[in-house]
C-alpha positions in Angstrom: -76.2 -54.0 -63.5 -79.3 -52.9 -65.5 -79.6 -54.0 -69.0 -82.1 -53.3 -71.8 -83.2 -56.1 -74.5 -85.0 -54.5 -77.5 -86.4 -57.2 -80.2 -88.2 -57.6 -83.3 -89.9 -61.0 -84.0 -89.4 -62.7 -87.4 -92.1 -61.6 -89.8 -92.9 -65.3 -90.7 -93.0 -66.0 -86.6 -95.3 -63.4 -85.5 -98.6 -65.4 -84.7 -96.3 -68.4 -83.4 -94.2 -65.8 -81.1 -97.4 -64.4 -79.3 -99.2 -67.7 -79.5 -96.2 -69.5 -77.4 -95.8 -66.2 -75.0 -99.9 -66.1 -74.4 -99.5 -69.3 -73.1 -96.7 -69.2 -71.1 -97.6 -69.0 -67.1 -96.0 -66.3 -65.0 -93.9 -69.2 -63.6 -93.0 -70.7 -67.0 -92.1 -66.7 -67.9 -90.0 -66.8 -64.6 -88.0 -69.8 -65.5 -87.4 -68.9 -69.1 -85.4 -66.2 -68.0 -83.9 -67.6 -64.9 -83.2 -67.1 -61.3 -80.2 -64.6 -62.4 -81.8 -62.1 -63.9 -84.4 -59.7 -62.2 -87.2 -58.6 -64.5 -88.0 -54.8 -64.2 -90.3 -54.5 -66.6 -91.3 -55.5 -70.3 -93.7 -54.0 -73.0 -94.8 -54.8 -76.3 -95.8 -52.9 -79.8 -98.1 -55.7 -80.7 -98.7 -53.2 -83.9 -95.2 -53.8 -85.1 -93.8 -56.8 -83.4 -91.0 -55.3 -81.4 -90.7 -54.9 -77.8 -88.3 -54.4 -74.7 -87.2 -55.2 -71.3 -85.5 -53.9 -68.5 -83.7 -56.0 -65.8 -80.8 -56.5 -63.5 -78.3 -59.1 -63.7 -74.5 -59.4 -62.9 -74.2 -62.7 -65.2 -73.7 -62.0 -68.8 -74.1 -66.0 -69.7 -77.7 -65.0 -68.1 -78.3 -62.7 -70.4 -77.0 -65.1 -73.5 -79.3 -68.4 -72.4 -82.4 -66.0 -72.2 -81.7 -64.6 -75.5 -81.2 -67.7 -77.0 -84.2 -69.3 -75.9 -85.8 -66.9 -78.0 -83.6 -66.7 -81.0 -85.4 -68.5 -83.8 -88.4 -66.5 -83.8 -86.9 -63.1 -82.9 -83.6 -60.8 -83.4 -82.6 -59.3 -79.7 -80.4 -56.8 -79.0 -79.2 -55.8 -75.0 -77.2 -52.7 -74.1 -76.6 -51.4 -70.8 -78.6 -48.7 -69.2 -78.7 -46.3 -66.4 -80.6 -44.3 -64.3 -80.8 -40.9 -63.3 -78.7 -41.4 -60.2 -76.0 -43.5 -61.7 -75.8 -41.3 -65.1 -75.3 -38.2 -62.8 -72.5 -40.0 -60.8 -71.0 -41.1 -64.1 -70.7 -37.7 -65.0 -69.4 -36.2 -61.8 -66.8 -39.1 -62.1 -65.8 -38.1 -65.8 -64.9 -33.9 -64.5 
């Protein structure tokens, strides 16, 4: 299932968050979200210190663990999302 995580970095943690993330290697980043999550993409608003990621997983525990890795410096929200084909299928099922 696909999910979207949005976040806002705490105002007093902005520089620490940017420094910590920028020093991570791709391998460290992958270890941070774990092998049960397939990251589809992630985008950052550096002016507003917000962002979002789209990823796939069937394990809600993996989502919680990933979010908790960062909860001291940001607030995260996760919602399920659907692509066009999935949305069309859901619409057809409701008719």
